[in-house]
C-alpha angles and dihedrals in degrees: 000000000000113000123186136179123190132180117207128191106209119233134203099059097286120160099247117085104194137012123199117190129185119194136173126196092349093308123116109240103173137004124192118184117189117203127004127085104336096213094048096045092047090049092048092048093051093047092052098053109106094016124125111253094233091051092050090050090050092052099042107034116103099020108145126207122197095339092297092128088238141044141196090274091048091049089051088054088052090053091050090052088055089056090053093048099040093047099032096239 
């Protein structure tokens, strides 16, 4: 079993301030998003648990919020890409 934990500080002026992601064998096991709209971040976190990392990236990457060029979901995709890179998944 390959367990990973990554902390990501979102960029681009999004509302969330920190993202903590636990994964195991390329599957998302837990997502904690600090800051941002509580209902949306809780919903997003719950939807991602059990999802393959690559599938989550495919669904979230490129979402734009208020013309920032990024969003909380897009920043979560960037954090997941870091897991893939840092742990050679």
